[in-house]
Structure formats: C-alpha cells, structure tokens
C-alpha positions in Angstrom: -12.4 16.9 -2.5 -10.2 17.1 0.7 -8.3 20.4 0.9 -4.6 20.2 1.6 -3.0 22.9 3.5 0.7 22.0 2.6 2.5 20.4 -0.3 3.2 16.7 0.0 7.0 16.0 0.1 8.2 12.5 0.2 10.6 11.6 2.9 11.8 9.0 5.3 9.9 5.7 4.5 7.9 7.3 1.6 9.9 7.3 -1.7 7.4 9.0 -3.8 3.7 10.1 -4.0 1.5 8.8 -6.7 -2.2 9.4 -7.5 -4.2 6.6 -8.9 -7.7 5.3 -9.0 -9.0 2.3 -6.9 -9.1 0.1 -10.1 -5.5 0.9 -11.0 -4.4 0.4 -7.3 -6.0 -3.1 -7.1 -3.8 -4.1 -10.1 -0.6 -3.4 -8.0 1.3 -6.6 -7.1 1.0 -5.6 -3.4 -1.9 -3.5 -1.6 -1.9 -2.0 1.8 -5.1 -2.5 3.7 -5.2 1.1 5.0 -5.2 2.3 1.3 -8.2 0.2 0.5 -9.8 1.5 3.5 -9.3 5.1 2.5 -10.7 4.3 -1.0 -13.9 2.8 0.8 -14.2 6.0 2.8 -13.8 8.1 -0.3 -16.4 6.0 -2.0 -18.8 6.5 1.0 -18.3 10.3 0.7 -19.0 10.0 -3.2 -15.5 11.2 -4.0 -14.3 8.0 -5.8 -16.2 5.1 -7.4 -16.6 2.2 -5.1 -13.7 -0.3 -4.7 
C-alpha cells in the first residue's frame, strides 16, 4: 500500500473523501479519467484488481 504521511482533509473543491473499489467506481454516473488511470496504475502494482 501507499503510505500517507498526513490525514486527508477535504477542502476547497473536494467535498468529501471516499474509498471504493474499481468495480464500484465504474458504476458511478460520472467517472474521472484520472481516477481510472490511478486504478490502472494500482492494478499494475498488484494493489487492486484490474479495472
């Protein structure tokens, strides 16, 4: 896993932080290309299942 050095605190344009699987994310009505890219990177690093 990637180690975070600080707590994630939503602010400015980010209203909340949520954790979800690639499968759940792809069911969202709108997806962000960058999030899918991150899931693909995590899959290549064997951290999550492939998207």
